[in-house]
VOGU-3710 file (C-alpha; in Angstrom, 3 decimals, decimal comma):
1> mvignltdtf> 0,037/0,273/0,260  1,157/3,167/-0,975  -0,435/6,700/0,200  0,298/10,148/-1,415  -0,902/13,253/-2,795  -1,510/14,073/-6,486  0,654/16,956/-5,981  3,682/14,638/-5,221  2,963/11,781/-8,115  6,515/12,304/-9,367
11> rydtlspaia> 7,733/10,438/-6,585  6,367/7,064/-7,142  7,206/6,983/-11,105  9,668/4,441/-10,387  7,132/2,042/-9,227  6,296/1,082/-12,467  5,437/2,743/-15,846  1,893/2,020/-15,975  1,697/3,824/-12,499  3,637/6,667/-13,397
21> dalawvkani> 0,891/7,066/-16,778  -2,115/6,481/-14,452  -1,386/9,078/-11,642  -0,083/11,243/-14,280  -3,568/10,916/-16,371  -5,284/11,289/-12,793  -3,474/14,350/-11,705  -4,387/15,983/-15,195  -7,852/15,085/-15,332  -9,233/15,331/-11,699
31> gmpgfeagkk> -12,764/16,084/-11,744  -13,352/15,853/-15,763  -16,106/17,248/-16,964  -18,442/14,736/-18,579  -16,584/11,692/-16,782  -19,197/10,473/-14,799  -20,382/8,023/-12,534  -20,636/4,629/-14,182  -18,048/5,335/-16,965  -15,102/4,069/-17,694
41> ivladgdivv> -11,685/5,291/-19,723  -9,081/2,538/-21,154  -5,641/3,553/-21,722  -2,353/2,054/-22,420  -4,181/-0,784/-24,376  -6,201/-2,119/-21,767  -3,443/-2,026/-18,702  -5,257/0,867/-17,368  -8,663/1,320/-17,200  -10,145/4,253/-14,981
51> ncqevdlkpa> -13,680/3,729/-13,658  -15,424/7,045/-12,169  -17,737/6,176/-9,224  -20,245/7,705/-7,296  -21,232/5,388/-4,025  -23,129/6,159/-0,768  -20,298/5,572/2,021  -20,730/2,807/4,645  -20,000/2,298/8,111  -16,958/0,488/8,926
61> ekalmeahrd> -18,731/-2,757/10,654  -20,813/-3,195/7,168  -17,408/-2,858/5,086  -16,194/-6,022/3,603  -12,510/-6,140/2,345  -11,597/-6,776/-1,145  -8,226/-8,265/-2,681  -7,346/-8,442/-6,787  -4,987/-10,857/-8,335  -3,961/-9,367/-12,012
71> widiqvsidt> -4,927/-5,567/-11,275  -3,860/-2,702/-9,046  -5,821/-0,311/-7,695  -5,539/3,080/-7,348  -8,311/4,807/-5,284  -8,311/8,630/-5,526  -11,050/10,636/-3,538  -12,563/13,329/-5,851  -15,107/15,139/-3,540  -15,889/14,053/-0,066
81> pelmgwspls> -12,914/12,237/2,511  -13,488/8,966/2,946  -11,827/6,588/5,049  -9,959/2,946/3,693  -9,743/-0,177/5,481  -6,689/-1,992/5,660  -4,951/-5,209/6,545  -2,580/-7,445/4,713  -4,351/-10,370/2,941  -2,188/-12,927/4,498
91> achdtvqeyd> -3,764/-11,964/7,397  -7,333/-12,435/6,111  -9,276/-15,806/6,636  -13,316/-15,068/6,783  -13,607/-15,393/2,842  -17,631/-14,347/1,937  -16,647/-14,979/-1,455  -13,922/-16,800/-3,196  -11,824/-15,503/-5,583  -13,897/-14,821/-8,671
101> sendcllvad> -11,428/-14,631/-11,999  -13,934/-12,704/-14,425  -14,305/-9,860/-11,577  -10,666/-10,489/-10,131  -11,909/-9,967/-6,487  -11,628/-12,227/-3,434  -14,347/-10,590/-0,953  -13,117/-11,296/3,090  -15,318/-10,415/6,209  -11,895/-9,666/8,760
111> kpqclvpmlp> -12,350/-6,667/10,116  -9,350/-4,170/8,779  -6,519/-3,667/10,693  -6,215/0,051/10,305  -8,651/2,831/8,836  -6,894/5,652/6,863  -8,233/8,838/6,389  -8,293/9,925/2,376  -8,937/13,415/1,702  -9,590/14,983/-1,713
121> gqfmilyped> -6,497/14,819/-3,897  -4,925/11,981/-1,985  -4,335/8,441/-3,890  -3,889/4,885/-2,286  -1,947/2,121/-4,571  -3,394/-0,994/-3,275  -1,441/-4,174/-4,544  -2,656/-7,820/-4,602  -1,280/-8,336/-1,390  -3,331/-5,392/0,562
131> ahapnigegr> -7,202/-6,332/1,317  -8,876/-3,305/1,194  -12,460/-1,472/2,482  -13,533/1,277/0,451  -16,006/3,969/0,731  -16,258/3,854/4,486  -17,845/7,265/6,102  -21,184/9,114/5,778  -22,911/10,793/2,962  -22,237/10,649/-0,988
141> hrkyvvkvrv> -19,226/10,316/-2,757  -17,251/10,423/-6,180  -14,021/8,999/-6,782  -11,629/7,555/-9,294  -10,716/3,500/-9,494  -8,006/3,265/-11,720  -7,252/-0,316/-12,158  -3,533/-0,942/-13,695  -2,909/-4,642/-14,730  -0,151/-6,203/-13,024
151> gk> 3,334/-6,540/-13,812  2,865/-3,198/-16,517
//
């Protein structure tokens, strides 16, 4: 897991070329007019997919954690703070949904080891080893979830 501010994305360019490209796109297009919830933008021949989401935030006790194998998540809050639950996947044992390769998602009901405040303009990079519970808080929330193919 990596947490940062969009103002400092240059610091993370060495993680991978695709992560650098994804962060540069987000920084240049945060809050892009016309990019509405439910829409997707595909970049880098499909190795980067940007999803715009608008969801209701939920209490921490109702949040499930998810993990992915084929994609790295970069989650970016656009307009509202959220809490992001986190645990190492290796510490999670309460499986709710076995890994679904079509949706690249495993769901677990383990409680997060920590809750990380995410403010607008901040991002979190989540690797396959990072179980995470997004969208914790109160109210409604708009964000980008950028998927970067592992190994790119």
